[in-house]
N, C-alpha and C positions, 0 to 999 in steps of 0.2 A: 664634257665633268658631271654636269649634273646628270643624265642618263649614268652613266657609270656609280656616281654613288648611291643612286638611289636603287637601280637594279640589278645590280652586279657586287654582291656583298664580299666577293671574293676578293675589289681593289683592292683592298689594306694590303694584300699579298706582293702586289708588283713593283713597290719599292723596296722590297725585302733579299736580300741576295739570295737566300735559297729558295726561291719559291718555283725551280724546276725541281728540282728536288722533295719537295713539299706534294707537288703537283703527282709524282711518282709514287710520292707514297701514299696518297687516295688511290693511286689506281691500282697498290697493292690488297689495299682494303676489299675492294672492291672485285676483283679476281679472287679472293680468299675468301669471301661471304659467297658467291656464285658458286666456289667450288663446292662450299658445305652446302647447303640449299641441295644441289647438284647429289651429292653423294645421299642425303636423308631422303631426295624423294627413290632414289634408288634403293636404298635400304627398304623402302617401305614398299616398293615392288615386292622386292626379292621375300619379304615377308608374308605378304599377301598372299602371294602364290604359294609360297608355300604349306601357310596354313589351308588353306583353299584346298591344295593337292593332299595333304592328308585326312582334313574331314572328310574329302570322295573317298579316302582307300579306305575310313573305318566306313562311311555308311555302306560302299559297296560290299565287305567286308559280313555288315551285321545285317547286309540285304542275303547273300548269299543264305547264309544262315539258315534266315526265316523262311525264304522260300522252299528247303526240303520239308517242313511242315505240311498237313493236308490243308489249311486253310489259312490262305496270307492273310486276307482282310481282315479278320480278326487278331492275328499277330499284331501288338503294337511295338517299335525299339524302341527300347529306353535308350537314351544318350551313355554314354561310357563316362567315366568321371575324369578322363583326357580327352574328349568333345565337350563337356560342358567346360572347362578350362579355355576351353579354345574359343568356343563362344563369348566367354566372357571375358577375352580379349579382343575378339574383334567390334567386342562393343564400346573401348575405352577409343579416344583421340591420338590420333596419329603421336603428339606429343608423348603421351603415357606409353601407347605400343614400343616407340622405338628407344635400343637404351643408349644411355652415355656412349660420346664419343672417348675411344680410348685414350687416357691420358697422357700414354708417352708422347701420341700423337701428335697432339696437339700442342706438350712444352717443345716437339721438335718443332711445329710450326713459328711459334711463338720467340724462340731462340733463335731462327734466322731471318726472320724479322725485325728483331732488337738490334741483332748483328750490322744490315746495314743499314736501321735506323743511324746508329751510335757513326758508322762510316761517314753517313753523311753530314753527320753533325743536328740530327733532331731530336727531340725529346725523344724517350718513350719507357714502355709502362703503360702506367693511369696517370703519367700526366698530360695526356693530349690526346684527345678528341676526333673520331674522323665521322661528319656527316657521307651518305652517299646514297644515292637511288640505286636498288637493287635493278629495278628492273633498264637503265640507262647505262648498261656496261658498257666499258671500255674496250677500244677495238682489240683482237684477238683472245677476249675471256673466254668464248665458248672454245675455239682452240685449244686453251692451254687446259681447260677442262678435261676435256676430251682426250688428248695426250695421257695424263694424271690419270682418267679412267683406263687408257690401254695398258700402260704400265702395270697397274694393279693385276690387270689380266694376267699378261704374260707373267710376274710370280706368281702366282695360284697355278699356272701348268705348271711350271720350272718346278715345284715344290714335291719334295721326294721323290727325284730322280735317280737321284745316289745311290740309294738301298735297290733297287729293281734288279740289279746284275747277282747281287748275294743271293736275295731271296728265290730268281729264278732258278739258282742251281741249287738250293735246299730241294733234297728228296722229303717223301712221304714217311712221316712217320705216326704210327698209330697210337692212341692216350692210352695212358698205362693203367688206367681205371676204367676197365670195357664199363662203357654205359647202359643202362637197359632198353632207351630209345634213341633214337639217331638224333646225334645235335643237332641243332639250327646254325650254331655260330663255327663247325667245326673246318680247321685250317690248316696248313700245315702247321705254320710255328706256335700258332697263338689257340690252344683249347683249351678255355674254365672248362671244367669237370663240372664246377659245382654251378655252372650258368648254362646249364641245358634249357633251353626255355622251351617247353612242349605245348602243343596249340592245344586250347581246353581251358591251362593253369589260369587259375584265378589267385588272390588274394586268399581268400577259404582255402584253399588247396594247397597251397604253400604254407601256412601256418596250419593244418593238419597234419602235415607233413614232419615238419620240426616239430610239434607236440608228438607225434609217436617215436624222432627220436631220442626228447628228452624219457619218455616212459621207457624206451631201450637200453638206456644206459645201461650196465651190469659192467660186471670185472669180466677183464679178458685173460686169456692166457699171454702173459709178455714176452716179447721176441729176441732175439739174442742182439741185436741192436740198440734195446733199452735195460739191459742187465740191473737186477737189484730195484724194479718199480714194479708199483703196482696201476697199469690200465686196467680204466675203466671208457668204458666205448660202447657208441649205441650202435655200428656196424663191423666187420671185422678185420682185425690187423693183419696187414699182408707179414709172413714170414720172413721174406728179405725186404734190402733196401739199395739194393744196384742197380734198380734197373734207370731209377729216376737220373741218375748220373749216367748209366750208359746214352739214356735219352737227352742230359745237356749237353752231352759234347758233341753231337750234331746239330746243335744250335746256332743260331746267327752269333756276330758280332766277336766272336770267338772269346765266349761268357768265362768256359770251362779252362782255356787257357791263361785267360785273366788270372781267375781265380788259384790256378794251382799256381804261378807266379806271385799273387799275396799272399799264399801259404811257404814259400819259399822250397817249394819243388818238394815238400812234403806232403804223405796220404793222406786224402781225409780223415780223418775219426772216424771210430764204431758212433759216437753220440752224433757227429755233423751228418753219416748218411743216414741216419736214420731218423734224425730233427728235419732232413731235406727233404726226408721219402715223405713224411708224414705233411709236410707240407706241399710238397706238391700234388697233392689229394685234394687239397682246397676244401679241407673240412676246415671246422670249428676247433682251436689246441689252445690248451692249458695245460702248460709245463711248469712242476713245480719243483726243479731239480736245479737251480741256477745256481752256482756257488761261485766264490774269486777262485778258483782254481779251473772252470770249464767257462768261465765268461767270456773268454776274447773264443770260445769255439763257437759259442751259439750266436754272440756279436756278425761272427762272420755268416753264418748259414743264416740266416735271418737278411744279411746285405745279401748275398748273392742269390734268395728266394725274391727280394722284393727289384731287384735291378734284372732277375730274369724277366719279371714281368713287367716292367716297364718297357722293356727292350723289347721282350715279343709284340707288344701294344703299340708300339710305333712300325715295328715292321710292318703288323698290317696292315694299318691307317697306311703309311706311304706303299704300301701292294695294291690296297683299293683306290686311292688317287691316282696310279698311274695305271689303273684299269679304267676307270672312271675317263682319263684321259684320251686316252687309246681309241675306246669307245667311241667316244663325241668326235674325234678325229676320223676314222671309219665311219662315224653316222654320213658325216660331209658332205666326203667325198662319194658316199652311193648318193646324195640326195641331188649331187650337181651333177653326177649321169643321168639319174636321172630326167633331172629338169630340165638338159640337153636334151633328152629322145619325147616326154609326156610335155602337155601343156598346162595353162599354168594352173587351172582349174584342179585338175587331175594331179599336179604337185602338191598343190594343198591336202587336199584329199587323204594322199598317200603321207603325207609327213603326219598329219595328226592320227592317222592308221598305228604309225612310226612309233609315235611318241606315247601313243596310250600301250600300247603292246610293251617298249623297255619300261616304261614305268612301272607294269605288272610286274616283268620280269625281276627290275632289281628292286624290287621294295622290301626285300631282309637281303637281299643281295651284299651289300655295303654297311650294313649297321654293326659299326665299330668304337663308337665314341661317344660321350654324355655330355650331361651337358654343363659341366665344366671339365679341364684338361686334369685335374687332380684325382689320380686313380692309388695313388699307395697314401698314408697315413700313418705314422711310427709319435707315438705317444710316451714320453722319455721324464724321468723326474726332475733330472740339474743339468748345466747347458753343459759343464764337462763332460756329461754322456754324450749330449747331441755334438758338441767337437767330435768325440773319437767316432762316432757316425760318418760321420764327415769327408771323414780321413779313409774310412774307407772303402765308401764309394769312389773316392778319388782311386785310391789302389784298384780296384775293379775294373772299373771304367776306363779309366787311361785315357783322359784328353789330351789331345796334342795342341788344342787351341787354349791360350788361359785362363785360367775356371777367373768367371764375375763375380767381384764384388768380396775374392776370396781373404784382401786385406781387410777387409771391415770385420767381416766374420769373425775373422783372427783373433781384431783387436777386442769385440765386441761376449767373445765367449773366450777367452784365456782368462786365466785367475790373475785380478788386478795387484798390486803388489800393496795397495791400502792395506787389502782385506786378507793378507796373509795375519794368520794366528801366530804367534811367539812360540807358544805352547803345544804346537800340532806334531809337532815331534815327538810329545812324552807320551802323548794318549796313544792307545792302542791298536795294534796292527791292523785291524778289522776298522777300525773307527778311520785309520789314514786313508784305507783304501777305499771305503765309504763317501769319505765328506774329501777329496784329494780335488784341485782345480775349481772352476768355478760352481758355485753348489746353488745360483740365481732359480726360481722355480719360475720365474714369467719369460718366455720367448716364443716364437715362431717365426722359421726360415722356410719359404719357399726355394725348392731345388728343382729346375727344369732340364732336363739333360737334353743332347744337340749330337749329333755323329759324331762331332770332331771335340767338344767339350761341354760343358755344364755352366750354370749362371747361378746365383745365393740371392737370396733375399727378391726372388721372382714375387710377380702379382700373384693371390693365392689361387684364381682361376685359372688361370696360364700356365702353373708348376705342375709338374708331375708328381710330386712326390713334395709331402707336407711334413717338418720335422717339429711338433710344436709339445708344449706342455698341459696339462688339462687345466691350469689357473688361467694361463695367454687365452686360451679356446673358449671357455665359459665368458671372459671378457667381449673377447670378440664377438660373440653368440648375443648378448647384452645391446650392443651396439644400435643394431637396426632390428626391427621385428622380420627381416630376410634374412638375418645375419648366420644362417646354416646353408646358402643354397651354396657356397665351396663345397662343403660337406654334402652334396646330394648325389657325386657320381664315387664315392670313394669303393673299390674293388679290392685291398688288401688293409685292413686293419691289425696295426701290432703294439702290444702294450710291452715295454721292456722295464725289468724292474717296479712289478707292479707291486711289490710288498714296499718298496720305501715311498710311492705315492699312498698305499695306506696311513703309513705315518703322517703322511703329511697332510690332504684333507680327502677323504675319500668321497665327499656330497659333490665334488668337482666333477671324478671322474663318471658317476651317473648321470652327473646332469647333460657330459660332452656325449655318454653313450646313446641317451636318451634323444637328441637331433641332428646323429649321422643316420647318411642315407633317406631323409624323409625328401617328399618329393618338392622341387623348386617355388618360392611364390614369384618368382620373379622371370619372364624370359629373356635371355640376352640373345646378342646379337652371335656371340661364337658360338652358337649353339648351329647343327645342322639337322636337321629333324628328320631330312631323308637315312642319316647316316647313324639318326639317336638308335638306342639298344631300344628291346621292345620292352623287358620290363620297369625301365624306366618310362615309358610311357604311361604303363598301366599302373603305376606307382609304386612298384614290387621291388626297389631298391636295398631294401635290406634283406630279404630273399636272396640274395646274392652277393653278401658281401663274406669273405671270410675273417674272420676275426681269430690273431692269437694273441695270448694270456701269457708271458713269463714270470714268475716270482721265483723267491728262495723259498717259501714255505707254501702252504697252503692254508684258506683261511675263511670261514662261515662268509664273510661279504662277499669276497670274490666268489664262492664257489653260485653264492646267490646271483650274482651280476651276469656270469655266466652262463648261467640254466635261461637268463632271459635271453640270449643271444639266436637269433634265427637263420639256421641254414641249411636247406634241406639236404646238404649234402653228409649228414654226420655232424658227429661231436667226438673227443680225446679227451681224457684227463690224463697225463702223465703225474704218478704220486709218488715219488722214493720210499725205498722200505726205511725204517729205522732200526736197526739188528739193538743198537745199544742205549741210546738216546743221552741230554745234556747230562743228565743225575748222576752217569761215571763221572764226570769231572770234574764235581764236588768234592774234595777233599777236606774239608774241615771237620772234626766230628760232630755234625749237626744230626737230630735228627727230623725226619722228611716225614711230613704225616699229609696225607691226602684224603681229605672229605668231602664227601659226595651229597650233592645238594637235589633231591629228589622238586622234579617238575616235571609236568606234561608236555609241555609246546617251547620251542625258541621262543617264544615271544613272551611267552611267561616267567623265562630264564630267571632275566633280573630281577623283578621281585620278589622271585622265590629266595634266590640268593639272599638280597637285601633282606628280608624277612630273617632267614639265617642269622644273617650276621648278627642283628638285635638281640635273638634269643637266646640264642648258645654261646654265641661268642663273646662279647660286650659282657653277658652275665658273670663270668667268669674271669673278666680282669676290669670290671668297674671299679674295685676298692683298688687295684693297684695302681689304677690311672689316677683318681679323684688323691691320692696320697701322697701329702707333701714329704714322707720320709724312705718312700720307696722307688729309686728310679728304675723303672722298667727298660726304659728306650726301646720302644713298640715299632714297628715298620709299618707300612701296610702301602704292597705296591699295585696299583689299580690298570691294566690297561687302557680301559675305558674312560675317556672324559666324561660322558654323563653318568656312570658310574660314581667316579671321584666329584663332580658337583654335588651329588644324594650324599655320599658319607661327610663331605663340607658342609653342607646344612644343617647336618643330623648331630654333629662335632658342636658345632654353633648355638645351637639348641640346647644344648646338655650342657657345654663347660667349653667356653670360649678360649681361655686362657688355659687350657690343657693341651691343645697342641699346634704343629704349627704345617705347612704347607710346601710342595714343592712341585709344580707343572710346567709345561713347554710356557706360558704365558708370564710366568715370576720372574722378575730383572734380577739382574747380576747383583746388586745391592742385597734383596730380598731376598736371593741365595743365600747368599752368603753369612748374612741375621739369622735364619732360619737354621744353617746346620748346626753355628754359633751356640746358640739354644739348645737344639737339640744335644748337641755333644756335650754340654754344661747340665744337661738335666733340669734345666730350666721349663721346657715342653716335654710331656712323658710319650708325646705321639708324633709322628708324620706320616705326610699324606701325600706317595710318592707317584708319580705316574709314570709309565713305562715308555710315553713321548719324551716325557724328559729324560729319561735316560739316553734316550737313544738319539738326542741332540747334543746332549751334553757330556754324559759319562762324569758327573761324579760320582762314586765311589762313597758308601753313607759306611763308617767302619766300626762307628759306635754302637749301632741297632746290636742288640743282644735275645732281641724275639724277633720273627719276619712272619708276616701275612701276606700271601697272594690271595687277593679278591679274588684273581680270576686268575689261570696258567698263562704266560704272556706269551705273545706271537712269537718274537723271537727265542727260542730254546735258550738262546746262550743265555742271554739274560738272568735268564735261572742262575744256573752255576754262576756266573759272576757278581751276583746280589749276593747268594749265599753265602759264598767264599768271601766274603769283604765282612761277615760275622765277628762281632767283637768279643772271643773266648777268654781272653785274660780277665774273667769275671768274680775268680777265686771258689766257685760252686763247684762241688763233682758233676753238678747236672749239665748233659750236654745242652746245648739250644735249641731249641724248636721252632719248624718252620713251616709252617701249615697253610694247605693250600686246598682252597674250595672249587669247584670244580662240577658238572651236569656233567650227563650225558652226550648232551652238544657240543662240549668241548674235546672232541674225540681227536681231531687234528693237532691240535697243542700237547694235548699229553701222549700222543704215540711221537714226537718230537724230545718228550722231556725226558719220558722213561721210556720209549723204546716200545715196538708196536707190538709186542706178546703182551708187554705188563700191562700195556693200556686195555685189551683186550679180555684179562683176568679181573680187571678192578671194575669194567665197567657192567659185566656180566657177573661178577659177585655178589651172595644176600648180601651180604657185610658192607658198609659204606665206609668203614675209617679203616687205613691203609696203611703202615708205616714202612719206610726203606730208612736202612742207616749204611 
């Protein structure tokens, strides 16, 4: 008893009824710890082998380049940026080098153990702690770990076998757009025309090509599939658009058949043919003709393009995986035959030669993946639009298995009954189309496609497609220093309803675009270095990304962001022509005066407009604004919030009690009070922002004079606000509507006055123009 009490700390368990169960739990914990250590060591070995292989390969390439020079001894090999990164990684400790384990696998292990412990009546979770020496493993632990490793290898070998038959039957198809040099990644079904990686190209070479495309942007002849549009492109525009659909008909996974069923047997429209042919060239595109009549056609074309890109990439990965598997099998069989004939020394020497020759031959043969699986990024303003896109993807993909997390997605992205506006049906039709459904702007959903199904809410690194808003992506980027790693391998980026995002907050959009396709800051276990794209290894991911921006109109801020895109394949802007403009929808007898403000640059346009407002406009109406007997009801419409702040501060310094304000940050209570005081004549001036009218659509019907501080971005707002003028004043004179503009407001003026009238007033000698 004394020996039992002093040296056996577990003697207290001998009198417990469940001591056998406790011992089994000790054994399970030890086996689990042994597996984790074995898997960690195996991952370390794989990472070190991959890094050594890549460093040796890069050193061999650099040595081959230097050997061609006359004096090899004087040339010094400067390590590449990627080689410096690998050397830095090698200096880290093993714990820092090995990425974190898959959280899903850890959860599964913990759940299984918790269920077993609950069945045996033991405490679960953090209620109990077990101590066991890792070196003293129970019997059978090594056998269990080895069996688990064999199961993982069998699963890796079985991956991709289902798609091999369909891929083998596919005929060889030539690219739609001929390239000047032979592409290094030309395959049967997956040819990315903008991702031709030529030997010897560097970041400076790609940037030089992008600068050439920006310099070569000029008007082109509009093809038949883009009628009534103005094309500005850096490359020639194809005259026909049927080749893209003919190429699609012969593709895998029945893409064209599923899309035809989605269209309910209808033939693709002219817009769909032209837009799909343009997107298939993998150039950067900005389409500014989105309306409520063609929005479904554009969305269907976007879904087809992104699904084609994802499915082709998956087919290529599955085909390469099958090829690698067959090659390894044939290699093992050949080695077995040689080993039976040759001795051990000859066998080892031959194996080393075979491995070196195979590594050199397969160095660029199977490069088909990036740092993450996320190949496509779709940026949208609202959840309701994301719900429509997911439904379209389901109709085009047609999964036979149940869609993962579908009920959760529908519950999160459908409109809540508590948030329904009771006066929504009384709003204008355009407002109802814009804000129907769930209008939350904070969301991000990862979508992963399989051969028979799809899963929603997948992890960002494992998803094939990300559907998100700029606000949510900006939040994700601020969480960690390496928060942009999941966007490092984006190959197709599409921004839909960019005009709506402009009304929300364009700063988030520019911040997100500055973080996409940047080099990763952390090496993850899912990365296969031997199959990694060469341009990602060189840090040139942003030069091999197609960016598409779809908007209802063109804006200078959108154009400035579009010119920062770097795609060596080229750029194209598709801008519709406006023969009449929205001024033709004004039916009140008002005199519309357009006053030009002279300025030299777009940076000085805001200051020049403000100085003209103080000297010319306010000098004429200041007496009426400060008078207590004359009620002018002067409405000032301001598109930019920064200009609104400048004018508000100016009026506060002049006379705080002569004006009221309505902006997007004004509360409903303050809005009602401001409208009441302006209607009653207690306040002579009202500052009215365009974003407030976009989100609220409150029409000020008591205004007698209107001043547009700058032409509004949405041309429909001009005619709607002018039609709300109060013409029942008793005066014979018609109300006056004045619009200040500069030569840099070309896009806004075209939508209001028309293309021809805009050219006239911008090139005319006089600065004042009257339209009645």
